[in-house]
C-alpha positions in Angstrom: -1.7 -5.1 -20.7 -2.6 -1.3 -20.0 -4.6 0.3 -17.2 -7.7 0.2 -19.1 -7.5 -3.6 -19.5 -8.1 -6.0 -22.3 -11.6 -6.7 -23.9 -11.6 -10.4 -25.0 -13.8 -10.5 -28.1 -13.6 -11.5 -31.8 -11.3 -8.6 -32.6 -8.2 -10.2 -30.6 -5.1 -11.0 -32.8 -2.7 -14.0 -32.7 -3.3 -17.3 -31.1 -6.5 -16.2 -29.1 -8.0 -15.1 -32.4 -7.1 -18.5 -34.0 -8.9 -20.2 -31.2 -12.0 -18.1 -31.4 -12.5 -17.8 -35.1 -14.6 -19.1 -36.7 -17.1 -19.0 -33.8 -20.5 -20.6 -34.7 -23.4 -18.4 -33.6 -26.8 -19.9 -34.3 -28.8 -17.0 -35.7 -32.7 -16.7 -36.1 -33.9 -16.8 -39.6 -37.3 -17.3 -41.3 -37.6 -20.8 -39.8 -36.7 -19.6 -36.3 -33.4 -21.5 -34.8 -33.9 -24.5 -36.9 -31.6 -23.4 -39.6 -27.8 -24.1 -39.9 -25.2 -22.2 -37.9 -24.0 -19.0 -39.3 -20.5 -17.8 -38.7 -20.3 -14.3 -37.4 -16.7 -12.8 -37.1 -15.1 -9.4 -36.4 -17.5 -6.6 -35.9 -20.4 -8.7 -36.4 -19.8 -10.6 -33.2 -19.5 -7.4 -31.4 -22.8 -6.0 -32.7 -24.4 -9.3 -31.9 -23.1 -8.9 -28.2 -24.5 -5.5 -28.2 -27.9 -6.6 -29.4 -28.3 -9.4 -26.9 -26.9 -7.3 -24.1 -24.0 -9.6 -23.2 -21.2 -8.0 -21.2 -17.5 -8.3 -22.7 -14.9 -10.4 -21.0 -13.0 -7.6 -19.3 -9.5 -8.4 -17.9 -7.7 -5.5 -16.0 -6.0 -4.9 -12.7 -9.4 -5.1 -10.9 -11.0 -7.9 -12.8 -10.7 -10.1 -9.7 -13.9 -8.3 -8.5 -16.0 -8.9 -11.6 -17.8 -11.7 -9.9 -19.5 -9.0 -7.8 -22.6 -7.4 -9.4 -21.6 -3.9 -8.2 -18.3 -4.1 -10.2 -19.7 -5.5 -13.5 -23.3 -4.0 -13.7 -23.2 -2.9 -17.4 -21.7 -3.8 -20.7 -19.1 -1.0 -20.6 -17.7 -2.3 -17.4 -18.9 0.7 -15.5 -19.8 -0.2 -11.7 -23.2 -0.1 -10.1 -24.6 3.4 -9.7 -25.4 2.6 -6.0 -21.7 1.7 -5.2 -20.7 5.3 -4.7 -22.3 8.4 -6.2 -19.1 10.4 -6.6 -17.7 7.7 -9.2 -20.4 8.9 -11.6 -19.0 12.4 -11.7 -18.6 13.7 -15.1 -14.9 14.9 -14.6 -13.5 11.6 -13.6 -11.4 9.9 -16.3 -13.2 6.6 -17.6 -10.2 4.6 -16.8 -10.3 5.7 -13.0 -13.9 4.5 -12.4 -13.4 0.9 -11.9 -10.2 1.5 -9.9 -12.2 3.9 -7.5 -14.9 1.3 -7.4 -12.5 -1.4 -6.3 -11.1 0.9 -3.5 -14.7 1.4 -2.2 -15.4 -2.4 -2.2 -12.0 -3.0 -0.5 -12.8 -0.3 2.1 -16.2 -1.8 2.8 -14.6 -5.1 3.5 -11.9 -3.6 5.7 -14.6 -1.7 7.9 -17.1 -4.7 8.0 -19.5 -3.0 5.7 -19.6 -5.4 2.7 -23.2 -6.4 3.8 -24.2 -2.9 3.8 -22.8 -2.2 0.6 -24.6 -5.2 -0.9 -27.8 -4.1 0.5 -27.3 -0.5 -1.1 -26.7 -2.3 -4.5 -30.1 -4.2 -4.1 -29.3 -7.4 -2.1 -31.7 -7.0 0.9 -30.8 -10.4 2.3 -27.2 -9.1 2.8 -28.5 -7.2 5.9 -28.2 -10.3 8.1 -24.6 -10.9 6.9 -22.2 -11.5 9.8 -18.6 -10.0 9.4 -16.1 -10.4 12.3 -13.1 -8.5 11.1 -11.3 -11.2 9.1 -10.3 -9.0 6.2 -8.9 -6.3 8.6 -7.1 -9.0 10.4 -5.4 -10.3 7.2 -4.3 -6.7 6.2 -3.0 -5.8 9.7 -0.9 -9.2 9.8 0.4 -8.6 6.3 1.3 -5.0 7.2 3.1 -5.9 10.3 5.2 -8.5 8.7 5.9 -6.1 5.8 7.3 -3.4 8.0 9.0 -5.6 10.4 9.9 -4.4 14.0 12.2 -1.6 12.8 12.7 0.6 9.8 16.1 2.2 9.4 17.7 4.6 6.9 21.0 3.4 5.8 23.7 5.0 3.5 26.4 2.5 2.1 29.6 3.4 3.4 28.7 5.1 6.6 29.8 2.2 8.8 33.4 3.0 7.8 33.3 6.7 8.9 34.9 5.8 12.4 37.7 3.8 11.0 41.2 5.0 11.8 42.0 5.7 8.2 38.4 6.8 7.1 37.9 8.1 3.7 36.2 11.5 2.9 33.6 9.5 1.2 32.8 7.4 4.2 32.6 10.6 6.4 30.1 12.2 4.0 28.1 9.1 3.9 27.9 9.1 7.7 26.9 12.7 7.7 24.2 12.3 5.1 22.9 9.2 7.1 22.6 11.3 10.2 20.8 14.1 8.4 18.3 11.7 6.8 17.6 10.1 10.2 17.2 13.3 12.0 14.7 14.5 9.2 12.8 11.1 9.5 12.5 11.6 13.2 11.3 15.2 12.7 8.7 14.1 10.2 7.5 11.0 12.1 8.4 8.8 9.1 7.4 5.7 10.9 3.9 6.8 11.8 3.4 8.1 8.1 4.7 4.7 6.8 2.1 2.9 8.8 -0.6 5.1 7.3 0.6 4.8 3.6 1.6 1.2 3.6 -1.8 0.0 5.2 -3.5 1.7 2.3 -1.1 0.1 -0.2 -1.6 -3.4 1.5 -5.4 -2.9 1.5 -6.1 -1.0 -1.7 -2.9 -1.9 -3.6 -1.5 1.6 -3.7 -0.2 4.4 -1.6 0.9 8.0 -2.3 3.6 10.1 -0.7 3.9 13.9 -1.3 7.0 16.0 -0.5 6.8 19.6 -0.1 9.3 22.4 1.1 8.1 24.2 4.3 10.1 27.6 4.6 8.9 28.2 8.2 10.2 24.9 9.5 13.2 24.9 7.1 12.7 21.2 6.0 10.9 19.0 3.7 7.4 18.0 4.8 6.2 14.5 4.1 2.4 13.9 3.4 0.4 10.8 2.5 -2.8 10.9 0.3 -5.4 8.3 -0.3 -4.8 6.6 -3.7 -8.4 7.4 -4.7 -7.2 11.1 -5.1 -4.3 10.1 -7.4 -4.8 10.5 -11.1 -1.6 10.2 -13.2 -1.6 11.0 -16.9 -0.5 7.8 -18.5 0.7 7.7 -22.0 -0.6 4.7 -24.3 2.9 3.7 -25.3 4.9 4.4 -22.1 6.7 1.9 -20.1 4.8 0.8 -17.0 8.0 1.3 -14.9 8.4 4.9 -16.0 6.8 7.8 -13.9 4.3 10.1 -15.6 5.4 13.6 -16.3 1.9 14.9 -15.2 0.0 13.9 -12.0 -3.2 15.2 -10.6 -4.6 15.0 -7.1 -8.3 15.7 -7.2 -11.3 15.4 -5.1 -14.8 16.7 -4.7 -15.7 19.3 -2.0 -19.4 18.8 -1.2 -21.9 21.6 -1.1 -22.3 23.6 2.2 -25.8 25.3 2.3 -25.1 26.8 5.7 -22.0 28.7 4.2 -23.6 29.2 0.9 -20.9 27.4 -1.0 -21.5 25.3 -3.9 -20.1 21.7 -4.8 -16.6 22.1 -6.1 -13.8 20.0 -7.4 -10.3 20.9 -6.5 -7.2 19.7 -8.5 -3.7 19.8 -7.6 -1.4 19.4 -10.7 2.2 18.6 -10.8 3.8 18.6 -14.3 7.2 18.8 -16.0 7.7 21.3 -18.7 10.5 23.6 -20.2 11.8 26.3 -18.0 10.0 29.5 -18.4 11.1 33.0 -17.7 11.9 33.9 -14.1 9.1 35.5 -12.1 8.9 37.8 -9.1 8.0 35.1 -6.5 10.3 32.0 -6.7 9.1 28.9 -5.2 11.9 28.3 -2.9 12.7 31.0 -0.3 16.1 32.3 -0.5 16.5 32.2 -4.2 18.5 35.2 -5.7 16.7 37.8 -7.7 16.3 37.3 -11.4 18.7 39.0 -13.8 18.4 40.2 -17.3 20.2 38.1 -20.0 20.2 40.8 -22.6 17.9 43.2 -24.3 16.3 40.4 -26.6 16.7 37.5 -24.1 14.4 36.3 -21.5 14.6 37.0 -17.8 16.9 34.6 -16.2 17.5 33.7 -12.6 20.9 32.8 -11.0 22.2 29.5 -12.4 20.1 29.8 -15.7 21.4 30.5 -19.2 19.6 30.8 -22.5 20.5 28.5 -25.4 19.9 30.4 -28.8 20.2 27.4 -30.8 17.4 25.5 -29.2 15.6 28.7 -27.8 15.3 27.1 -24.3 16.3 28.0 -20.9 18.7 25.7 -19.1 19.2 25.7 -15.3 22.0 24.0 -13.3 20.4 22.4 -10.3 22.4 22.0 -7.0 22.6 18.3 -7.2 23.8 18.2 -10.8 25.9 21.5 -11.3 27.7 20.1 -14.3 24.5 18.7 -15.9 22.1 21.7 -16.7 18.5 20.6 -17.4 15.9 22.4 -19.5 13.0 20.9 -17.5 11.4 21.9 -14.2 8.2 21.1 -12.1 5.3 23.3 -12.2 2.5 23.4 -9.5 -1.0 24.4 -10.1 -3.7 24.3 -7.4 -7.3 25.4 -8.5 -11.0 24.8 -7.9 -13.9 24.6 -10.3 -17.7 24.9 -9.6 -19.3 21.6 -10.6 -22.1 23.6 -12.2 -19.7 25.2 -14.5 -18.4 22.0 -15.9 -19.9 20.7 -19.1 -20.4 16.9 -19.8 -17.3 15.5 -21.2 -14.9 17.7 -19.6 -12.6 15.3 -17.9 -10.1 16.0 -15.0 -7.1 16.6 -17.5 -8.8 19.2 -19.7 -10.9 21.3 -17.2 -11.2 24.9 -18.5 -8.8 27.1 -17.0 -10.9 30.4 -17.5 -13.3 29.0 -15.1 -10.7 28.1 -12.4 -10.1 29.9 -9.1 -6.5 29.6 -8.3 -5.5 29.2 -4.7 -2.7 31.2 -3.1 0.2 30.1 -0.9 1.0 31.5 2.6 3.5 33.9 1.0 0.9 35.3 -1.4 2.2 33.3 -4.5 -0.6 32.3 -6.8 -0.5 28.5 -7.5 -0.7 28.8 -11.3 2.1 26.9 -13.0 4.2 27.9 -10.1 8.1 26.9 -10.6 9.1 24.6 -7.9 12.7 25.0 -9.2 13.2 21.0 -9.2 13.3 18.8 -12.2 11.0 15.9 -10.9 7.7 15.3 -9.5 7.8 15.3 -5.7 5.3 12.4 -5.4 6.1 8.8 -4.8 3.6 6.1 -5.7 3.9 3.0 -3.7 2.5 -0.2 -5.2 1.8 -3.4 -3.2 3.0 -5.7 -5.8 5.6 -5.8 -8.6 4.4 -3.8 -11.6 3.5 -6.2 -14.3 2.2 -4.3 -17.2 0.1 -2.1 -14.8 0.7 1.2 -13.3 -1.2 0.4 -10.1 -0.7 -2.4 -7.7 -2.9 -5.3 -6.4 -4.5 -5.5 -3.0 -3.3 -8.2 -0.5 -7.1 -9.5 -0.5 -7.3 -9.8 -4.2 -6.8 -13.6 -4.2 -9.0 -14.4 -1.2 -12.0 -12.1 -1.8 -14.4 -15.0 -2.6 -13.0 -17.0 0.3 -13.8 -14.0 2.6 -17.3 -14.0 1.2 -17.7 -17.6 2.0 -16.3 -17.2 5.3 -18.9 -14.4 6.1 -21.6 -16.5 4.8 -20.7 -19.6 6.8 -20.5 -17.2 10.1 -23.9 -16.1 9.2 -25.2 -19.6 8.9 -23.5 -20.4 12.2 -25.0 -17.6 14.0 -28.4 -18.6 12.8 -27.8 -22.2 13.8 -26.6 -21.1 17.3 -29.9 -19.2 17.7 -31.9 -22.3 17.1 -29.6 -24.3 19.3 -29.8 -21.9 22.3 -33.4 -21.3 21.9 -34.6 -24.5 20.2 -37.9 -25.0 18.3 -40.4 -26.9 20.7 -43.5 -28.9 19.6 -46.2 -29.7 21.9 -48.9 -32.3 21.6 -51.9 -32.3 23.9 -51.7 -28.9 25.1 -54.5 -26.4 25.1 -53.2 -23.1 23.8 -54.7 -19.7 24.7 -56.7 -18.2 22.0 -56.5 -14.9 20.6 -59.8 -13.1 20.8 -59.2 -10.7 17.9 -57.9 -13.1 15.5 -59.4 -16.3 16.8 -55.9 -18.1 16.5 -53.9 -19.7 19.2 -51.3 -17.4 20.7 -47.7 -18.1 20.4 -46.3 -20.0 23.4 -43.5 -18.1 25.4 -40.7 -20.5 26.4 -38.6 -19.2 29.3 -36.6 -20.9 32.1 -39.1 -22.3 34.6 -42.1 -22.5 32.1 -44.6 -25.2 32.9 -47.0 -26.6 30.2 -50.0 -28.6 31.1 -50.3 -31.7 28.8 -53.2 -34.0 28.4 -53.0 -37.6 28.5 -50.7 -39.1 25.9 -49.3 -35.5 25.3 -45.8 -35.0 24.6 -43.0 -32.4 23.8 -40.6 -32.4 21.1 -37.3 -30.4 20.8 -35.5 -29.8 17.5 -32.0 -30.4 18.1 -29.6 -28.5 15.8 -26.4 -28.8 17.8 -24.8 -31.4 15.2 -25.4 -28.8 12.3 -23.9 -26.0 14.6 -20.8 -28.3 15.1 -20.5 -28.9 11.4 -20.7 -25.1 10.7 -18.0 -24.3 13.3 -15.7 -26.9 11.5 -16.6 -25.4 8.3 -15.6 -21.9 9.6 -12.1 -23.2 10.5 -11.7 -24.9 7.2 -12.5 -21.8 5.1 -10.4 -19.6 7.4 -7.4 -22.0 6.9 -8.1 -21.8 3.0 -8.1 -18.0 3.3 -4.7 -18.1 5.3 -3.2 -20.6 2.6 -4.2 -18.5 -0.3 -3.1 -15.2 1.1 0.2 -16.8 2.2 -0.1 -15.9 5.8 0.3 -19.0 7.9 -2.1 -19.7 10.6 0.9 -19.4 13.1 1.3 -15.8 12.0 -2.4 -15.1 12.5 -2.2 -16.4 16.2 -4.6 -19.3 15.6 -2.2 -22.2 16.3 -1.3 -23.3 19.8 2.6 -23.2 19.9 2.7 -26.5 21.7 1.1 -28.1 18.5 4.2 -27.1 16.4 6.4 -30.3 16.3 9.8 -28.5 15.9 11.4 -25.4 15.2 12.3 -26.6 11.7 8.6 -27.5 10.9 7.7 -24.0 12.1 10.3 -22.5 9.7 9.0 -24.5 6.7 5.5 -23.3 7.6 6.8 -19.7 7.2 8.3 -20.2 3.8 5.1 -18.8 1.9 5.2 -15.8 4.2 9.0 -15.3 3.4 8.4 -15.2 -0.2 5.3 -12.8 0.2 7.4 -10.4 2.3 10.4 -10.5 -0.1 8.0 -9.7 -3.1 6.4 -6.9 -1.3 9.7 -5.4 -0.2 11.2 -5.7 -3.5 8.3 -3.6 -5.0 9.1 -0.9 -2.5 12.8 -0.8 -2.4 13.5 1.4 -5.4 10.6 3.7 -4.4 11.9 4.4 -0.9 15.4 4.8 -2.4 13.8 7.6 -4.7 11.9 9.1 -1.8 15.2 9.7 0.2 16.9 11.0 -2.9 14.1 13.6 -3.3 14.3 14.5 0.5 18.0 15.4 -0.2 17.4 17.4 -3.4 14.5 19.4 -2.1 16.6 20.5 0.8 19.2 21.5 -1.6 16.8 23.4 -3.6 15.5 25.1 -0.5 19.2 25.9 0.6 18.5 24.3 3.9 21.2 24.7 6.6 23.5 21.7 6.8 22.6 20.2 3.4 25.6 20.7 1.2 25.4 21.1 -2.6 26.5 18.5 -5.0 25.4 14.9 -6.0 23.2 13.2 -3.5 24.3 10.1 -1.9 22.2 6.8 -2.4 20.2 5.8 0.8 17.9 2.9 1.2 15.3 2.1 3.9 16.0 -1.2 5.6 13.1 -3.1 7.2 13.5 -5.3 10.2 13.0 -9.1 10.6 9.4 -10.0 9.9 9.4 -13.3 11.8 10.5 -14.0 15.4 14.2 -15.0 15.9 15.8 -17.5 18.4 18.3 -15.1 19.8 20.0 -17.7 22.0 20.6 -19.9 19.0 22.0 -16.8 16.9 24.2 -15.9 19.9 25.6 -19.4 20.0 26.2 -19.6 16.3 27.9 -16.1 16.5 30.2 -17.3 19.5 31.1 -20.5 17.7 31.7 -18.7 14.3 33.9 -15.9 15.6 35.8 -18.3 18.0 36.5 -20.8 15.1 37.7 -17.9 12.7 35.0 -18.6 10.1 33.2 -15.4 11.0 34.7 -11.9 11.5 33.7 -9.9 14.6 32.0 -7.3 12.5 29.8 -9.8 10.7 28.9 -11.4 14.1 27.9 -7.9 15.5 25.7 -7.4 12.6 23.9 -10.7 13.0 23.3 -9.8 16.7 21.9 -6.6 15.5 19.6 -8.3 13.1 18.5 -10.7 15.9 17.2 -7.9 18.0 20.1 -7.3 20.5 20.3 -3.7 21.7 23.4 -2.7 19.8 23.1 0.8 18.3 26.5 1.1 16.5 28.3 -2.1 15.2 31.6 -0.2 14.8 31.6 1.1 18.4 30.6 -2.3 19.7 33.6 -3.9 17.8 36.0 -1.2 19.3 34.6 -1.9 22.9 35.3 -5.6 22.5 38.7 -5.2 20.9 39.7 -2.8 23.7 38.5 -5.2 26.4 40.5 -8.1 24.8 43.7 -6.0 24.4 43.5 -4.9 28.0 43.1 -8.5 29.1 46.2 -9.4 26.9 48.3 -6.8 28.5 47.5 -7.9 31.9 48.2 -11.5 31.4 51.8 -11.0 30.4 52.4 -8.6 33.4 51.2 -11.2 35.7 53.2 -13.9 34.2 56.4 -11.7 34.2 55.9 -11.1 37.8 55.7 -14.7 38.8 59.4 -15.4 37.7 60.6 -12.5 39.7 59.1 -13.7 42.9 60.6 -17.3 42.3 64.1 -15.9 41.9 63.8 -13.7 45.0 62.7 -16.8 46.9 65.8 -18.9 45.6 68.3 -16.0 46.4 66.8 -15.9 50.1 67.1 -19.7 50.4 70.8 -19.6 49.1 71.7 -16.8 51.6 
């Protein structure tokens, strides 16, 4: 199923078509609708649907929002015009409109503006909607469990670098691990992960961008809103493959004070054949280009021209033995919206009307050769890709439950108003008359108010406390349903008293759905962060950064900490018993203590300190034991004398 979704109609093939055909449709003939049913198949049913104005049954990555009128407002599936004016821009690709609309709806729920969005779409009653931050609480809780308490970069083999007979591979792995950790600390990787992953959990997608900074001498890491991310996807491409052309685009609003018109900015990264070398290479420190010959192209160092294929090949620092004919080009330009014609979409904007931006060193960003053979972008998906390039929000399965919760909160607020200030009916009281209208004035009820009643008069109070209690119970019921469907147990949301949990085993069982949710989310991200760390190493090599050696990059991965509280005392007891009985090695026990949260920075050093302590105790014990017989022998000799 592609990004544009599937339209279920009579043109479907296979078992679905067999189930739908023949489909009896009663058509109006000369005798009205009294005639016999007429079979309409194929294009006839589609035409009939168009005539009667019925929408098609659309299934795509965002069809879980189709129940909202703002998401399914027309036949062609385009959202309501009031949802966001910018999604009606002519330069936007058609397949991106529903995705951006879904992002808007999710952002409104996250910021407690779902009622305001409904009012803009025409539902005036939604202005009284109560929103108390339940969607944001689910997102923040899911994010906290996903990231865990710690995030650590690990290069396999680095733990053996301090062995007595450490191999060169282990030493190289430890050095690469240290370089990556220093880079992560300098680039505030943990904070940027918080920003990107929250968007991925909320919207389903997040975007990282890597760029070389000559001034700082390191790779810079940026996060982008997924609403600015427009990949060019091929129709027959595998969903797991990354596209070879990606746009980052957004509109720049008009500024009358500065006299600037509304514009659209597009940053494009694309892979293509290596062109001739130019005077301003992308990476600072690259050698000057050289002539390959009178008839050959201008080549830079490390490049050669293949006369058979007519292409330029380049040996990259991370693969010196495997030359590549591809490179990544960067284009950054702006267009006036007035200069764009209808039908000119993002991927085919006219270059003759573009204003290209320049870099700090004066290089024009018009197909600038970055001297890398990959796109320096990493697209994070919240879920495992299943025929779709984009991920799914953590709120996707509980959107209708959240709506029900907001409506119940609204009803509860109204009931509490009538409970705190009840409706009072008076009989036998003479109300003051309004001289202008001739009608009784409304009675003002306040503490200490006294009403004069005639004989036989009475006062009745409408009691709504029972309805309020039912509504509050309903709120808890709906909130529990949302937690179950989102696979976030109530104990994780902090709505359960710890004393109500019968045992630790019962608590562990209740966390089972959360464990599977976190495992699936981390699985969807594992290879993406491994790819990001590989790109970091390669861009440092391409920029000739100090301390980053040339050659094949070592694999690195990002390890998340535990997502649930651990019983440190129980784990310590388990390690002591396991190591003492010989069923666990000391190294394994130390790693178990690290995972439990004990302040052990280096497992290898901790093992060495423990081993040294045990060896010192074993040496002192024989010395004391040998001293005791010598004292006894001296005492016997003295007694004999």
